[in-house]
DSSP file (Angstrom, degrees, kcal/mol; ACC not computed):
  #  RESIDUE AA STRUCTURE BP1 BP2  ACC     N-H-->O    O-->H-N    N-H-->O    O-->H-N    TCO  KAPPA ALPHA  PHI   PSI    X-CA   Y-CA   Z-CA
    1    1 A M     >        0   0    0      0, 0.0     4,-2.3     0, 0.0     5,-0.2   0.000 360.0 360.0 360.0 -38.6   76.1   93.0  144.6
    2    2 A K  H  >  +     0   0    0      1,-0.2     4,-2.4     2,-0.2     5,-0.2   0.895 360.0  52.7 -65.2 -36.3   79.8   92.7  145.4
    3    3 A K  H  > S+     0   0    0      2,-0.2     4,-2.9     1,-0.2     5,-0.3   0.923 108.4  51.0 -63.2 -43.5   80.2   90.1  142.6
    4    4 A V  H  > S+     0   0    0      1,-0.2     4,-2.6     2,-0.2    -2,-0.2   0.935 112.4  45.9 -60.0 -47.6   78.5   92.4  140.1
    5    5 A L  H  X S+     0   0    0     -4,-2.3     4,-2.2     2,-0.2    -1,-0.2   0.895 112.5  51.3 -63.8 -39.8   80.9   95.3  141.1
    6    6 A F  H  X S+     0   0    0     -4,-2.4     4,-2.1    -5,-0.2    -2,-0.2   0.928 112.6  44.4 -62.8 -48.5   83.9   93.0  141.0
    7    7 A I  H  X S+     0   0    0     -4,-2.9     4,-2.3     1,-0.2    -2,-0.2   0.886 112.7  52.4 -65.4 -38.9   83.0   91.7  137.5
    8    8 A T  H  X S+     0   0    0     -4,-2.6     4,-2.2    -5,-0.3    -2,-0.2   0.898 109.7  48.9 -63.2 -40.3   82.3   95.2  136.3
    9    9 A S  H  X S+     0   0    0     -4,-2.2     4,-2.4     2,-0.2    -1,-0.2   0.888 111.2  50.5 -68.2 -38.9   85.6   96.5  137.5
   10   10 A L  H  X S+     0   0    0     -4,-2.1     4,-2.4     2,-0.2    -2,-0.2   0.925 111.2  47.7 -60.7 -45.2   87.4   93.5  135.8
   11   11 A L  H  X S+     0   0    0     -4,-2.3     4,-2.3     2,-0.2    -2,-0.2   0.888 112.1  49.2 -65.0 -41.3   85.7   94.2  132.6
   12   12 A A  H  X S+     0   0    0     -4,-2.2     4,-1.9     1,-0.2    -1,-0.2   0.891 111.7  49.9 -68.0 -39.2   86.5   98.0  132.7
   13   13 A S  H  X S+     0   0    0     -4,-2.4     4,-1.2     1,-0.2    -2,-0.2   0.891 110.5  49.3 -65.8 -38.3   90.1   97.1  133.5
   14   14 A A  H  < S+     0   0    0     -4,-2.4    -2,-0.2     1,-0.2    -1,-0.2   0.885 110.0  51.3 -65.7 -39.5   90.3   94.8  130.6
   15   15 A A  H >< S+     0   0    0     -4,-2.3     3,-1.0     1,-0.2    -1,-0.2   0.863 108.2  51.6 -66.7 -35.0   88.8   97.3  128.3
   16   16 A A  H 3< S+     0   0    0     -4,-1.9    -1,-0.2     1,-0.3    -2,-0.2   0.763 117.1  39.9 -70.6 -25.5   91.3   99.9  129.4
   17   17 A N  T 3< S+     0   0    0     -4,-1.2    -1,-0.3    -3,-0.2    -2,-0.2  -0.238  85.2 167.8-117.7  41.4   94.2   97.5  128.7
   18   18 A A    <   -     0   0    0     -3,-1.0     2,-0.6     1,-0.1    -3,-0.1  -0.240  39.9-119.2 -61.5 142.8   92.9   95.9  125.5
   19   19 A Y        -     0   0    0     -5,-0.1    64,-3.2     4,-0.0    65,-0.4  -0.747  37.8-148.3 -82.8 119.5   95.4   93.9  123.6
   20   20 A T  B  >  -A   82   0A   0     -2,-0.6     4,-2.5    62,-0.2    62,-0.2  -0.407  24.4-112.4 -94.3 166.5   95.7   95.5  120.1
   21   21 A G  H  > S+     0   0    0     60,-2.1     4,-2.9    58,-0.4     5,-0.2   0.869 118.9  55.7 -63.4 -36.0   96.3   94.2  116.7
   22   22 A N  H  > S+     0   0    0     57,-3.1     4,-2.2     2,-0.2    -1,-0.2   0.910 110.0  46.1 -62.6 -42.4   99.7   95.9  116.7
   23   23 A E  H  > S+     0   0    0     56,-0.3     4,-2.4     2,-0.2    -2,-0.2   0.901 112.9  49.9 -65.5 -41.6  100.7   94.1  120.0
   24   24 A L  H  X S+     0   0    0     -4,-2.5     4,-2.6     2,-0.2    -2,-0.2   0.929 111.1  48.8 -64.0 -44.8   99.4   90.8  118.6
   25   25 A L  H  X S+     0   0    0     -4,-2.9     4,-1.8     1,-0.2    -1,-0.2   0.915 110.6  51.1 -62.9 -41.4  101.4   91.2  115.4
   26   26 A A  H  < S+     0   0    0     -4,-2.2     4,-0.4    -5,-0.2    -1,-0.2   0.899 112.0  47.2 -62.8 -39.2  104.5   92.1  117.4
   27   27 A D  H >< S+     0   0    0     -4,-2.4     3,-0.9     1,-0.2    -2,-0.2   0.899 109.8  52.3 -68.4 -40.3  104.0   88.9  119.5
   28   28 A L  H 3< S+     0   0    0     -4,-2.6    -1,-0.2     1,-0.3    -2,-0.2   0.813 115.0  42.8 -63.3 -31.4  103.4   86.8  116.5
   29   29 A N  T 3< S+     0   0    0     -4,-1.8    -1,-0.3    -5,-0.2    -2,-0.2   0.457  91.3 126.2 -89.6  -4.6  106.7   88.1  115.0
   30   30 A S    <   -     0   0    0     -3,-0.9    -3,-0.1    -4,-0.4     6,-0.1  -0.092  62.5-139.3 -60.5 150.5  108.6   87.8  118.3
   31   31 A T  S    S+     0   0    0      4,-0.0     2,-0.7     5,-0.0    -1,-0.1   0.557  83.1  94.7 -81.0  -7.9  111.9   86.0  118.5
   32   32 A S     >  -     0   0    0      1,-0.2     4,-2.4    -5,-0.1     5,-0.2  -0.743  66.0-156.3 -86.4 116.5  110.6   84.7  121.9
   33   33 A E  H  > S+     0   0    0     -2,-0.7     4,-2.6     1,-0.2     5,-0.2   0.883  94.7  57.3 -56.7 -38.6  108.9   81.3  121.4
   34   34 A N  H  > S+     0   0    0      2,-0.2     4,-2.2     1,-0.2    -1,-0.2   0.922 107.7  45.0 -59.5 -47.3  106.9   82.0  124.6
   35   35 A K  H  > S+     0   0    0      2,-0.2     4,-2.5     1,-0.2    -1,-0.2   0.904 114.1  50.2 -66.1 -41.1  105.4   85.2  123.2
   36   36 A R  H  X S+     0   0    0     -4,-2.4     4,-2.5     1,-0.2    -2,-0.2   0.929 110.9  48.2 -63.3 -42.2  104.6   83.6  119.8
   37   37 A N  H  X S+     0   0    0     -4,-2.6     4,-2.2    -5,-0.2    -1,-0.2   0.874 111.5  50.5 -65.2 -38.6  103.0   80.7  121.5
   38   38 A Q  H  X S+     0   0    0     -4,-2.2     4,-2.3     2,-0.2    -1,-0.2   0.902 111.4  48.8 -64.2 -41.5  100.9   83.0  123.7
   39   39 A A  H  X S+     0   0    0     -4,-2.5     4,-2.4     2,-0.2    -2,-0.2   0.896 110.5  49.2 -66.1 -39.2   99.8   85.0  120.7
   40   40 A I  H  X S+     0   0    0     -4,-2.5     4,-2.2     1,-0.2    -1,-0.2   0.902 112.1  49.8 -65.7 -39.6   98.9   81.8  118.8
   41   41 A G  H  X S+     0   0    0     -4,-2.2     4,-2.7     2,-0.2    -2,-0.2   0.877 108.9  53.7 -62.9 -40.1   96.9   80.7  121.8
   42   42 A F  H  X S+     0   0    0     -4,-2.3     4,-2.3     2,-0.2    -2,-0.2   0.946 108.4  47.8 -58.1 -52.8   95.2   84.1  122.0
   43   43 A V  H  X S+     0   0    0     -4,-2.4     4,-1.0     1,-0.2    -2,-0.2   0.926 114.1  47.2 -57.4 -47.0   94.1   83.9  118.4
   44   44 A W  H >X S+     0   0    0     -4,-2.2     4,-1.0     1,-0.2     3,-0.7   0.928 113.5  48.0 -63.6 -43.4   92.7   80.4  118.9
   45   45 A G  H 3< S+     0   0    0     -4,-2.7     4,-0.4     1,-0.2    -1,-0.2   0.835 105.3  59.2 -66.2 -32.7   90.9   81.4  122.1
   46   46 A S  H 3< S+     0   0    0     -4,-2.3    -1,-0.2     1,-0.2    -2,-0.2   0.719 116.8  32.1 -72.2 -19.2   89.4   84.4  120.5
   47   47 A V  H X< S+     0   0    0     -4,-1.0     3,-1.5    -3,-0.7    -1,-0.2   0.493  90.3  97.7-113.1  -4.3   87.6   82.4  117.9
   48   48 A A  T 3< S+     0   0    0     -4,-1.0    -2,-0.1     1,-0.3    -3,-0.1   0.808  99.4  24.2 -57.2 -34.5   86.9   79.2  119.8
   49   49 A F  T 3  S+     0   0    0     -4,-0.4     2,-0.3    -3,-0.1    -1,-0.3   0.035  90.9 132.3-120.4  23.6   83.3   80.0  120.7
   50   50 A S    <   -     0   0    0     -3,-1.5     3,-0.3     1,-0.1    -3,-0.1  -0.590  47.1-154.9 -77.8 136.3   82.6   82.5  117.9
   51   51 A S  S    S+     0   0    0     -2,-0.3    -1,-0.1     1,-0.2    46,-0.1   0.503  94.2  54.5 -83.9  -4.1   79.4   82.0  116.1
   52   52 A K  S    S+     0   0    0      1,-0.1    45,-0.8    44,-0.1     2,-0.5   0.515  99.6  64.8-104.8  -8.6   80.8   83.7  113.0
   53   53 A V  B     +B   96   0B   0     -3,-0.3     2,-0.5    43,-0.2    39,-0.1  -0.957  52.7 177.7-122.1 125.1   83.9   81.6  112.6
   54   54 A C        -     0   0    0     41,-3.4    -6,-0.1    -2,-0.5    -3,-0.1  -0.798  18.9-157.7-126.6  91.0   83.7   77.9  111.7
   55   55 A L        -     0   0    0     -2,-0.5    40,-0.0    -8,-0.2    -2,-0.0  -0.325  24.8-104.4 -67.2 147.9   87.2   76.6  111.3
   56   56 A S    >   -     0   0    0      1,-0.1     3,-1.5     2,-0.0    -1,-0.1  -0.392  31.9-115.4 -66.2 148.9   87.9   73.5  109.2
   57   57 A P  T 3  S+     0   0    0      0, 0.0    -1,-0.1     0, 0.0    -2,-0.1   0.799 112.8  50.3 -55.6 -30.8   88.6   70.4  111.4
   58   58 A G  T 3  S+     0   0    0      2,-0.1     2,-0.2     0, 0.0    -2,-0.0   0.408  80.5 114.8 -93.8   1.3   92.1   70.1  110.1
   59   59 A I    <   -     0   0    0     -3,-1.5     2,-0.2     1,-0.1    -4,-0.0  -0.492  57.6-140.6 -74.6 138.4   93.3   73.7  110.7
   60   60 A S     >  -     0   0    0     -2,-0.2     4,-2.3     1,-0.1     5,-0.2  -0.569  21.7-112.5 -94.1 166.2   96.0   74.0  113.3
   61   61 A K  H  > S+     0   0    0      1,-0.2     4,-2.2     2,-0.2     5,-0.2   0.899 119.7  51.6 -60.5 -40.8   96.4   76.8  115.8
   62   62 A K  H  > S+     0   0    0      2,-0.2     4,-2.0     1,-0.2    -1,-0.2   0.882 106.9  52.2 -66.8 -38.2   99.4   78.1  114.0
   63   63 A Q  H  > S+     0   0    0      2,-0.2     4,-1.8     1,-0.2    -1,-0.2   0.913 109.5  50.1 -64.5 -41.8   97.6   78.1  110.6
   64   64 A A  H  X S+     0   0    0     -4,-2.3     4,-1.8     1,-0.2    -2,-0.2   0.913 110.6  49.5 -60.7 -42.4   94.8   80.2  112.2
   65   65 A A  H  X S+     0   0    0     -4,-2.2     4,-2.8     1,-0.2    -1,-0.2   0.847 106.3  56.5 -68.5 -33.5   97.4   82.6  113.6
   66   66 A E  H  X S+     0   0    0     -4,-2.0     4,-2.5     2,-0.2    -1,-0.2   0.880 105.1  51.9 -65.3 -36.2   99.1   82.9  110.2
   67   67 A I  H  X S+     0   0    0     -4,-1.8     4,-2.1     2,-0.2    -2,-0.2   0.925 112.8  45.0 -64.5 -42.9   95.8   84.0  108.6
   68   68 A V  H  X S+     0   0    0     -4,-1.8     4,-2.4     2,-0.2    -2,-0.2   0.926 111.2  53.0 -67.6 -42.1   95.4   86.7  111.3
   69   69 A K  H  X S+     0   0    0     -4,-2.8     4,-2.1     1,-0.2    -2,-0.2   0.913 108.9  50.0 -56.4 -45.7   99.1   87.7  111.0
   70   70 A S  H  X S+     0   0    0     -4,-2.5     4,-2.6     1,-0.2    -1,-0.2   0.919 110.2  50.8 -59.3 -44.0   98.6   88.2  107.2
   71   71 A G  H  X S+     0   0    0     -4,-2.1     4,-2.1     1,-0.2    -2,-0.2   0.903 110.5  48.0 -62.9 -40.8   95.5   90.3  107.8
   72   72 A L  H  < S+     0   0    0     -4,-2.4    -1,-0.2     1,-0.2    -2,-0.2   0.854 113.6  47.4 -67.1 -34.4   97.3   92.5  110.2
   73   73 A E  H  < S+     0   0    0     -4,-2.1    -2,-0.2    -5,-0.2    -1,-0.2   0.879 115.0  45.9 -73.0 -39.7  100.3   92.9  107.9
   74   74 A F  H  < S+     0   0    0     -4,-2.6    -2,-0.2     1,-0.2    -1,-0.2   0.816 122.8  35.1 -72.5 -32.3   98.0   93.7  104.9
   75   75 A L    ><  +     0   0    0     -4,-2.1     3,-2.1    -5,-0.2    -1,-0.2  -0.488  65.5 159.7-122.4  60.9   95.8   96.1  106.8
   76   76 A P  G >   +     0   0    0      0, 0.0     3,-1.7     0, 0.0     4,-0.2   0.659  64.5  76.7 -59.9 -17.4   98.0   97.9  109.2
   77   77 A Q  G 3  S+     0   0    0      1,-0.3     3,-0.3     2,-0.1    -5,-0.1   0.668  93.2  54.0 -69.1 -13.6   95.6  100.8  109.6
   78   78 A Y  G X  S+     0   0    0     -3,-2.1     3,-1.9    -6,-0.2   -57,-0.3   0.324  75.0 106.7 -98.0   8.1   93.5   98.5  111.9
   79   79 A G  T <  S+     0   0    0     -3,-1.7   -57,-3.1     1,-0.3   -58,-0.4   0.687  72.6  58.7 -63.3 -20.7   96.4   97.7  114.2
   80   80 A D  T 3  S+     0   0    0     -3,-0.3    -1,-0.3   -59,-0.2     2,-0.1   0.485  90.4  95.7 -86.5  -2.0   95.1   99.9  117.0
   81   81 A K  S <  S-     0   0    0     -3,-1.9   -60,-2.1     1,-0.1   -59,-0.2  -0.355  94.1 -70.3 -84.0 165.9   91.9   97.9  117.2
   82   82 A D  B  >  -A   20   0A   0    -62,-0.2     4,-2.5     1,-0.1   -62,-0.2  -0.353  37.6-143.4 -59.9 125.2   91.1   95.0  119.5
   83   83 A A  H  > S+     0   0    0    -64,-3.2     4,-2.2     1,-0.2    -1,-0.1   0.837  98.2  53.5 -62.9 -34.6   93.1   91.9  118.7
   84   84 A G  H  > S+     0   0    0    -65,-0.4     4,-2.2     2,-0.2    -1,-0.2   0.924 110.4  46.2 -63.5 -45.1   90.2   89.6  119.5
   85   85 A S  H  > S+     0   0    0      1,-0.2     4,-2.5     2,-0.2    -2,-0.2   0.903 113.4  49.1 -65.7 -41.5   87.8   91.3  117.2
   86   86 A L  H  X S+     0   0    0     -4,-2.5     4,-2.8     2,-0.2     5,-0.3   0.894 109.2  53.0 -63.0 -37.6   90.4   91.5  114.4
   87   87 A S  H  X S+     0   0    0     -4,-2.2     4,-2.2     1,-0.2    -2,-0.2   0.913 111.8  45.0 -62.0 -44.3   91.1   87.8  114.8
   88   88 A R  H  X S+     0   0    0     -4,-2.2     4,-2.1     2,-0.2    -1,-0.2   0.902 114.0  50.4 -64.0 -41.2   87.5   86.9  114.5
   89   89 A S  H  X S+     0   0    0     -4,-2.5     4,-1.0     2,-0.2    -2,-0.2   0.934 112.7  43.8 -65.9 -47.9   87.0   89.3  111.6
   90   90 A F  H >X S+     0   0    0     -4,-2.8     4,-0.9     1,-0.2     3,-0.6   0.939 117.1  45.7 -62.3 -47.1   90.0   88.0  109.6
   91   91 A L  H 3X S+     0   0    0     -4,-2.2     4,-3.2    -5,-0.3   -37,-0.2   0.805 105.7  59.5 -70.4 -27.2   89.2   84.4  110.2
   92   92 A S  H 3< S+     0   0    0     -4,-2.1    -1,-0.2     1,-0.2    -2,-0.2   0.760 100.7  57.9 -71.4 -23.2   85.4   84.8  109.5
   93   93 A K  H << S+     0   0    0     -4,-1.0    -1,-0.2    -3,-0.6    -2,-0.2   0.842 117.6  31.5 -73.0 -31.4   86.4   85.9  106.0
   94   94 A V  H  < S+     0   0    0     -4,-0.9    -2,-0.2    -3,-0.2    -1,-0.1   0.812 134.9  27.3 -91.8 -36.9   88.2   82.7  105.4
   95   95 A Y  S  < S+     0   0    0     -4,-3.2   -41,-3.4    -5,-0.2    -1,-0.2  -0.504  79.1 172.8-126.0  62.6   86.1   80.3  107.5
   96   96 A P  B     -B   53   0B   0      0, 0.0     2,-0.3     0, 0.0   -43,-0.2  -0.378  35.0-116.7 -71.9 149.6   82.6   81.8  107.7
   97   97 A C              0   0    0    -45,-0.8   -46,-0.0     1,-0.1   -42,-0.0  -0.676 360.0 360.0 -81.7 142.1   79.8   79.8  109.3
   98   98 A K              0   0    0     -2,-0.3    -1,-0.1   -44,-0.0   -46,-0.0   0.414 360.0 360.0-103.2 360.0   77.1   79.0  106.8
């Protein structure tokens, strides 16, 4: 029971502090190499186990992040939404699973 409560509190905390598309875009555009690399890693991680995104074998992490960055710049009205969901959505349009 303690494990269930702990996991539930972690999930609630994560939801309250969700990483938004605006924050992801700011990190992808950051002058800090560390922030950019973390943002690229976030994009890659958010689609790694998605059943809706089937990346080509040759696509790099940076290329995947550039697609997401372009989507965020083209559709700024979605910037307040969850960054992971936006990453999966943008990449699934380019690399859908068949």
